[in-house]
N, C-alpha and C positions, 0 to 999 in steps of 0.2 A: 504494500500500500504506500502511495506517495501522495502527500497533500501539500499545498502551498497556502500558507497563512501569512498575514501581516501582523506585526507586533511592534510595540514600542518598548525600548529598554529604558527603565526608570532609574537606572543607577544600581539596582540590585537584581532585578529579574526582568525577563521578557514578558510583557503583558499583551495578549492578543487584542487586536482592535475590534474583533467581532467574536461571537460565540464559536467554540470549536467542538467538534464531535470526536473527542478522544477519551479513551478509558483512563480513569484516574489510577494513580500508583502503578503506571506502566512505563517502561523505559522506551524512549524515542531517540532517534538520531536526528540532529538538527543541523542544517547547513545555513549559514548566515550570508545574506546578500544585502548590502546597503541600498536603500531605495531613496533616490534624491527627492527632496521635498516637493518639487514640481511634478513628480511622477507618481505620487502616492494616490491610491484609490481609496478615498474616504466616502464613497457613495453609500456604504452601509453603516457609516458611523452616525450616531444620533446627533440631531441638531443641538448646538450649544444653547442652553437655556430653554430647551423644549419643555413646555409646561407639564406635559404628561410624564416625561422622564423625571422632572423635578418632583412632581407629586408622588410618583412611585418611590423615589429615593426617600422623600420625607416620611412616607408611610413605613418604610423599612426601618428607618432610624427611630421613629416613634414606637414601633413594636419592640425593637431591641431595648429601648429605654424602659418600657413598661415591664420587661422581663427582669430588670435589675432589682435584686432584693433591697428593701428599704434601708437596712443597716449598711449595705455596701454603698448606697447612694449618700447616706449621712457621712460615712467615712471619707468618701470622695470630696464632698463639699467642705469638710473640715480640712483635709489636706490642701485643697485649692485655696482656702482662706489663709492657711499658714504660709503657703508659697507666695501668695499675693503680698502678705505682710512682710515677709523676708525680702522680696524684691524691692518693695518701697523703701525699706531700711537700707538696703545696699545702695540704692540711688541717692538717698539722703547723705550717706557717708561719702560717696563719690563726689557729691556736690559741696561737701563740707558743712552740711546743715545738721549733722548729728554728732 
């Protein structure tokens, strides 16, 4: 079997630009070919800011947030507050205000 897919390298991994029909946890041999920016086929890529895509993404995020246990959420908010306070203190010290 041979397939050609387009992917973007994000600095850590290759991310396909469209869904791929591959078996998970299966080894594949990959050949790399640089595609010039002006020759990229983005016809199947979603429109930037597509309201339906954004709404679907927001629904996924909301569902994931609802699944977080309340005690984990409280710990997250406390850690966020502590980090915010520490960041403000560091800036004050750097500016000579503390």
